[in-house]
Steps between C-alpha positions, in 0.01 A plus 500: 500500500873508570683265734581678828874439459708586195854387434630710211839393367700688241799398294624389163558124471745565213738705714666258741424578863234754402282187471495462881155661538329284235678189630376563853147536366534163325599342832203656679271373227651150529436523877131558421467838670276635223262199502282626786402827333648689796830577324553632148841454339582756231819539296625775268827631360481825700264698723274724295226757558242237406594298808318758713183319388640165618546643851133598540303310764798311641557446869878474442750494214843343469722642225792280396804607300867420450753735658851587390789361706548684828151656511375219726664197655343190347128572525339777699136565583407855598182703529440777248360846541347689205724758337312813392728562199337472162665304221656700218252550212725305262556211741287190510702312763455570871669398821286335768463805727399721207244241389347510848502880502334513162240247614428718803473814286276341236283277718508680837637188668785253466529159665773420750797384297835328541801461274687173473835585343715207389869559447626404157851495358478467119245685288632451146273421209479125445672410826360233728436533871824536698584265786474788749159597366378141529590502870335838549188372321474219755517757781244724326265205453495437875440872570215516247333188641519647851361834378202337328428283805515799732280716279239227463495452879469877553213519252296251698584215266678290761364184339709576193846513656646241265479458123210305352556128530779527757475301820 
């Protein structure tokens, strides 16, 4: 049985600020959010058709990805609506709205979903995390913690409003 909440982060740790999604997931894991069995943390290089299966049976999903400069300011959390467009037959990568739309088309339902976009500055191969991205990661971490807490409270899991082991 799947955890009710899924945090699905995408990004390539070898491409500078594209590592923001995976790095946020590492922070959430260090916080202990996945220890209760109520939250699953999943990481991949990009969203793919196969992720429709990961969305099944979830009460809510948070998708996390780096954003190019100017797309968002720092870190931005926004709700997502499914997009009915189908991916091109030759494409394996999807955007978040198309993933939700495909999940809806294939499964007849899609969980409520949010996107946490984290502004990056440098995406070159072999680059480290930029100073700006580090600051945006801190902001995104706070937004993700608040989202998980709120979703757990909404799901009737009010006793689990802090990570395992936290006082």
